[in-house]
C-alpha positions, 0 to 999 in steps of 0.5 A: 171286719178284720180277723184280729177284731171283734164286735161289741154292740150295746155293751155285749159281745156280738157276732158280726153279721155284716160284710164290707162290699167293695163298689165293684163287687156284686151284692149277695143276699147277706147283710152288706155294708157299702160305700156312700158313693155306691148308695147314692149311685144305686139308690133306686136299685138298692131300695128294692133289695130285701137284705139288710143294708149298711153304709160306711162313712169314710173319714180319710178323705180331705174333709171326710164324707158328710153324714148329712148326705145319708138323709134321703136314704136313712129309711133303707139302711140299718147300720152306719159304720163310721171310719176312724182312720187315726186316733186323732181324727174326731170327725166321727164323733160329730157324725154320730151326734148328727145321725142321732140328734139331727137325723134321728137315726135309730139303727146301729152306729158302728165305730171302726178303725183306730178305736181306742180305750180312752175314746170308747166312752166319748164315742158312746156318749155321741151315739155310737152303740157298736165298736170294732175293737182289737180281739184281745180286749175283754168285755170287762175291759170295755165296760170298765172304759165306759165307766172310767169317767163319772162326769162329762164336760159337755152335753152329748147324745146321751142326754147328760148336760155336763159338769159345767152346767151342774156347777152353775145350777143350770 
């Protein structure tokens, strides 16, 4: 995590115990976040690793990396970091929902990159529970953003059906 960023996890400030490790760098015994490609290429070796393992899903490629590629490896990872390279790239919202709803991942899902105030609540609704935010953001500002909207328009991983269903009594 960059020095001008801080981690908010499960609604509280948290120490970032994870390090991003490049594909050509050796893994230490510390909690490490690696690329999806490295996870796939080195899965047999990584299964015997005793340190916590996380993976980053990159969205900057043409279509972004498919979260479903993680399915065979979910038993060996504790964290999925989802890259939001620009505020208008919403692939990560879908990835988070697929992780939580379809793949039943119950570990940390972290938003990183262009993670903005007006997106925190929708990100949390999709199953993201950790946020790398600018160091100038206070916990009060973060929690205020999570409560900014009392209703939602569509269902998400948080179980709320959405205002349209309430309006029609369903």
